[in-house]
C-alpha positions, 0 to 999 in steps of 0.5 A, a space after each residue: 213771273 209777270 204772266 203768272 200774276 196776270 193769269 192768277 188775277 184773271 176771272 174764270 172764263 176771262 180773256 187777256 190779250 198779249 203780244 209776243 213772238 213765234 219761236 220754233 224749237 226744231 220740232 214744235 212752235 211756241 208762243 213766246 210771251 215776255 219770255 214764257 214759252 206757251 204751248 198755244 193752239 194756232 189759228 188755221 191757216 197761219 204761217 208763223 215766222 221765226 221771231 215774228 210778231 203774234 197776237 195771243 189771247 189767253 183764256 183761264 178755265 178755272 182750277 188753275 188751268 189756262 190755254 193760249 190761242 195765237 190769233 194772228 201775226 201782225 206788222 206795224 204797217 200793212 204789207 203792200 198788195 202790188 208793186 213794180 219789178 225793179 231788178 231780176 237777179 240770178 243768185 246760184 240756183 235761185 233767182 231774186 225779184 227785187 221790187 218796190 212795193 206800193 208803199 215805197 219800200 224796196 223788197 226782194 223775194 225768190 218766190 214767184 210764179 211766171 217770169 218778170 222784167 224790170 218795170 213790170 207791175 206785179 200782184 203780191 201775196 204774203 206768207 210768213 212775212 215773205 212776199 210771193 209775186 203771183 202775176 203781172 197787173 195787166 194793162 187796163 182795158 179802155 172803158 167801153 164806149 158810153 151808152 147812147 142816151 136813152 130815148 125820150 120818155 113816151 108821153 102818152 095822151 088821151 081824153 076822158 069823157 065824163 057824162 053826168 049821172 045826175 043834175 039837180 038844184 039845191 034850195 028851199 029845203 033840199 034837192 029837187 024842190 025848185 020849179 017842179 024838179 026834174 033835175 034842171 039846174 038853177 043858180 042865183 037868188 029868187 023871191 028870197 031863196 038862194 039856189 045852187 045847181 050841180 052836175 054829178 059824175 059817179 065814181 073816179 075814173 081809173 083812167 085819170 089816176 096818176 095823170 096830168 090834166 091839160 085841158 078841161 072843156 064843159 058843155 053848158 046846156 040850153 039856157 031856160 027862159 027864167 030871170 033875165 033870159 033875154 040878157 047876157 049874163 056872167 055865171 059862176 062855175 065851181 068844182 065840188 067833190 061829191 060823186 052824188 047828191 049829198 045830204 046838204 049842198 055841195 062844197 064848192 072847193 075850187 073856182 069860180 070859173 066865170 063864163 059869159 052867156 048870151 040871151 037864150 043861149 043854146 048848148 055850147 062848149 066852154 074851155 076852162 083855161 089852163 092859165 086860170 088860177 083855179 085850173 089845177 083845183 078844178 082839174 084835181 077835183 074832177 079827176 078824183 070824182 067830183 062835179 061842177 056847180 053853178 052858184 051866185 047871181 044872177 038868177 038863171 036856169 039850165 036844162 037837165 040831163 033828163 031832157 038833154 043827156 049831154 047836159 054838163 058833159 066834161 071832156 078832160 085831156 090828160 098826159 102821162 
């Protein structure tokens, strides 16, 4: 027979899938595959239906032995899980419920839990190809009211003050060699030398990490009586990334921010405008532990932080 040839051709341990019918002989269920009644194992739980479609996996165990396993029943289309009762009909000692499934097909059953009326939406379960009505679909509760909108985020603000830990001038071959040192700050060209001066502030401040800098104020110190100190001047401020004096001059990475100073100007605060193109770069550099550098002509000099502890102080307003 065809099945015999199939089994003979299968390698040991191989599996082939067949489709057949369930058959009850009055005392035992069989898997009818192409007219062959196979004594099979059945998936548990499974409720076969006389003549119902089944899926059978056949395994050959070698030496002419084989076994059949009924995996499941099957239908051409899925059974509906919900429907609408259309009639309740007394039928002798039983009662039939006629319903239209969600697939649009009309069914009837004498299996149900509870009582029903035409028009009731119902839940269904299926056993051995027969439906059981297991309950009514309750009306959907109205959705809960929408939660109130969340409160606006709390915006925290503050001001971090940076006090210079060092100030100095680079030129004539290194730091602190111009005009007797003393951490005074010079900028510009004089006698064939180019000088730059810088303020340093130490390690980055944890309070500034992850914050947005909204304003920068810089305390420019007392102007020294050097160069054209009796004249107004335009000086050029930059941000540099060094926390302390490096081996050479600092790297000026943002700026310049130019400010006009008067003749003999004393200590004063200047604002770095947030609208200035260099503001973002200066703010980022200072927040990450950088400092301020004076560079470029004219030749000017400024009191050191040793003479004025507030020389070069910075105030950074922030928000988060």
